[in-house]
C-alpha atoms as one frame of an Amber mdcrd trajectory, in Angstrom:
protein
   8.707 -68.330  34.496  11.141 -66.947  37.053  12.169 -69.105  39.997  10.787
 -66.535  42.425   7.353 -66.802  40.793   7.429 -70.610  40.907   8.415 -70.468
  44.574   5.470 -68.155  45.309   2.990 -70.462  43.571   4.335 -73.554  45.332
   4.054 -71.836  48.696   0.451 -70.888  47.993  -0.313 -74.368  46.699   0.967
 -75.951  49.905  -1.072 -73.492  51.979  -4.137 -74.278  49.905  -3.559 -78.052
  50.216  -3.617 -77.608  53.992  -7.139 -76.231  53.688  -8.345 -79.104  51.491
  -6.659 -82.529  51.272  -3.533 -82.287  53.460  -3.326 -81.963  57.235   0.305
 -81.004  57.919   2.957 -78.774  56.404   6.497 -78.901  57.733   8.837 -76.237
  56.319  12.315 -77.729  56.237  15.700 -76.572  54.972  15.288 -76.164  51.211
  11.785 -77.566  50.909   8.356 -78.413  52.330   7.135 -81.734  53.707   3.386
 -82.194  53.133   1.313 -84.896  54.841  -2.287 -86.068  54.918  -3.594 -88.009
  57.899  -6.505 -89.362  55.840  -5.239 -89.870  52.271  -2.330 -92.271  51.676
  -1.733 -91.257  48.044   1.846 -89.942  47.527   0.305 -86.997  45.667  -0.697
 -85.631  49.096   2.276 -86.975  51.101   5.589 -85.750  49.709   8.685 -83.633
  50.135   8.994 -80.760  47.657  12.706 -79.855  47.348  13.959 -76.374  46.578
  17.328 -75.361  45.166  20.109 -76.182  47.599  18.497 -79.371  48.912  21.156
 -81.906  49.916  20.319 -85.353  48.595  22.098 -86.837  51.597  19.012 -85.797
  53.603  16.673 -87.852  51.427  17.063 -90.947  53.584  15.768 -89.279  56.748
  12.833 -87.758  54.852  11.968 -91.178  53.447  12.083 -92.580  56.976   9.704
 -89.849  58.158   7.184 -90.760  55.463   7.669 -94.486  56.194   7.019 -93.896
  59.879   3.719 -92.239  58.986   2.719 -95.249  56.877   3.345 -93.397  53.628
   5.458 -94.118  50.568   8.660 -92.096  50.255   7.676 -89.441  47.719   9.106
 -86.317  46.107   7.339 -83.543  44.223   9.871 -81.961  41.886   9.681 -78.692
  39.953  12.167 -76.521  38.023  13.413 -75.416  41.469  14.510 -78.940  42.361
  18.232 -79.713  42.074  17.727 -83.181  40.552  17.185 -82.154  36.940  14.913
 -84.322  34.804  15.922 -87.713  36.205  14.355 -89.391  39.226  16.554 -90.371
  42.162  17.559 -94.025  42.292  14.673 -96.181  43.454  11.983 -93.618  42.626
   9.539 -93.791  39.727   6.981 -91.287  38.378   3.614 -91.334  40.139   1.950
 -88.302  38.508   3.057 -85.431  36.293   1.326 -82.055  36.508   1.163 -79.272
  34.012   0.942 -76.044  36.008  -1.225 -73.617  34.065  -2.027 -69.922  34.541
  -4.377 -67.293  33.162  -5.388 -63.755  34.011  -8.414 -63.229  36.217 -11.253
 -61.431  34.461 -14.902 -60.521  35.071 -17.534 -63.167  34.422 -18.589 -63.708
  30.841 -22.367 -63.608  31.179 -24.677 -65.777  29.142 -22.103 -68.310  27.915
 -23.717 -71.324  29.609 -27.495 -70.943  29.636 -29.315 -73.340  31.933 -26.328
 -73.835  34.242 -26.215 -71.952  37.529 -22.997 -71.812  39.573 -23.146 -70.703
  43.205 -20.715 -70.488  46.094 -22.126 -72.756  48.797 -21.720 -73.197  52.562
 -21.925 -76.208  54.857 -25.703 -76.349  54.290 -25.036 -77.815  50.832 -21.862
 -79.713  51.767 -23.255 -83.226  51.272 -24.707 -82.282  47.888 -21.276 -80.945
  46.910 -19.502 -84.103  48.133 -21.918 -86.394  46.311 -21.314 -84.513  43.058
 -17.541 -84.529  43.659 -17.559 -88.280  44.258 -19.579 -88.887  41.110 -17.360
 -86.614  39.014 -14.120 -88.265  40.150 -15.235 -91.893  40.162 -15.894 -92.235
  36.451 -13.501 -93.649  33.872 -13.882 -90.538  31.728 -13.512 -87.945  34.503
 -11.877 -84.786  33.228  -8.943 -84.956  35.626  -8.621 -88.486  36.975  -5.521
 -89.589  38.941  -6.912 -92.986  39.894  -9.880 -94.569  41.667 -11.360 -92.195
  44.210 -11.172 -93.486  47.773 -13.487 -92.533  50.627 -10.550 -90.817  52.334
 -10.701 -88.045  49.713 -14.349 -87.418  50.574 -13.548 -87.407  54.290 -10.750
 -84.883  53.793 -12.905 -82.643  51.635 -15.804 -82.858  54.104 -13.474 -81.773
  56.907 -12.059 -78.976  54.780 -15.344 -77.053  54.995 -14.449 -76.329  58.625
 -10.908 -75.106  57.859 -10.275 -71.407  57.347  -7.207 -69.215  57.351  -6.555
 -65.484  57.624  -4.264 -65.509  54.612  -6.809 -66.720  52.041 -10.480 -66.837
  51.078 -12.049 -70.130  50.060 -15.081 -70.807  47.883 -16.855 -74.112  47.231
 -18.639 -73.846  43.897 -21.587 -76.026  42.970 -23.065 -76.063  39.472 -26.715
 -77.001  39.087 -28.868 -77.625  36.040 -32.586 -78.301  36.277 -32.274 -78.388
  40.047 -29.642 -81.137  39.932 -26.008 -80.837  41.041 -23.865 -81.345  37.935
 -20.386 -80.060  38.803 -18.013 -78.782  41.477 -14.876 -76.712  41.976 -12.916
 -75.178  44.836 -11.343 -71.725  44.559  -8.820 -70.280  47.005  -7.687 -66.657
  46.771  -4.664 -65.085  48.470  -3.807 -61.567  47.386  -3.039 -61.404  43.678
  -3.217 -65.171  43.167  -6.073 -67.670  43.056  -5.824 -71.458  42.942  -8.424
 -73.615  41.187  -8.946 -77.125  42.574 -11.268 -80.144  42.332 -12.984 -79.159
  39.078 -15.310 -81.960  38.033 -18.495 -82.675  36.095 -20.801 -85.577  36.904
 -21.300 -88.296  34.248 -24.131 -87.807  31.806 -23.754 -84.039  31.483 -20.185
 -83.727  30.267 -19.352 -81.599  27.227 -22.406 -79.422  27.878 -20.633 -76.399
  29.322 -20.587 -77.293  33.013 -16.811 -77.073  33.338 -16.741 -73.835  31.360
 -19.398 -72.378  33.683 -17.409 -73.380  36.767 -14.174 -71.863  35.471 -15.997
 -68.715  34.384 -17.268 -68.294  37.941 -13.791 -69.039  39.347 -12.357 -66.239
  37.221 -15.136 -63.841  38.184 -14.838 -64.592  41.894 -11.059 -64.255  41.792
 -11.375 -60.936  39.976 -13.989 -59.679  42.456 -11.765 -60.679  45.376  -8.799
 -58.753  43.996  -6.738 -61.496  42.357  -5.083 -60.800  39.022  -4.205 -64.387
  38.045  -5.399 -67.954  38.522  -3.379 -71.163  38.566  -4.200 -74.866  38.528
  -2.585 -78.252  38.078  -3.757 -80.805  35.537  -2.313 -84.133  34.459   0.207
 -83.335  31.735  -0.395 -84.511  28.193  -4.102 -85.188  28.641  -7.209 -83.947
  26.881  -7.954 -81.966  30.048  -4.759 -79.965  29.593  -5.794 -79.081  26.051
  -9.275 -78.152  27.277  -7.873 -75.736  29.859  -5.720 -74.253  27.119  -8.826
 -73.469  25.088 -10.195 -71.588  28.095  -7.196 -69.287  28.305  -4.864 -71.205
  30.614  -1.247 -71.456  29.469   1.394 -73.952  30.538   3.972 -72.493  32.951
   6.032 -75.461  34.200   5.864 -79.140  35.106   5.685 -80.687  38.553   6.322
 -84.424  38.926   5.494 -86.645  41.874   7.922 -89.558  42.325   7.288 -92.430
  44.725   9.413 -95.289  45.991   9.066 -98.479  48.015   6.226 -99.550  50.242
   5.087 -98.264  53.635   5.923-100.255  56.745
């Protein structure tokens, strides 16, 4: 993948994070600083360096994160000047496989008995309950660690956040009148980002995730996007599952964290 394409996806990702789990984006020379006022996880509080970043500036960025009660953290990609090795004092926190596929019309009839709808604030609490259930289980499809209440608070607030540069859809899957899965889709021009895909325990491996991603593709296609992207923990069964649904690996992104907050 060309550097210009990676840079475009990262920019969209940071914009999309602002409408979901993050609260601040600070464009800086050769990179973006992302912060969340609710979630302390370094995955949502980091500096993402671009080519040309001077490592001499790392100390002041670490101080900025420290002052906000956050761990010093970096999110590195093929654009980062550090290569494959972490800076001294940093260790891997999470490693993403960025995956892409073409947007296409919905494939009808592939998941009988599962209905996926785009919902509004009227169904917000039902969505959040399903999200919490999906991401608080040991066998969650895409689990980065125990889910804290701060994630729910951020996602609840996100229903009120809109932007002129994108469209946002909260998708809720139901079966037999019960909420069984969730996803968030954001579309900006030719690109769509897929986030927060999860299936509640007890109904996994029954087509819920496939139904959600099918609707994501259809919605993206209807809205004018030509491709979808997502991030999934690298080397996991979830990455293989996305591959079976047409997503292909594009590049890795690694979150590194260091030290402890003041």
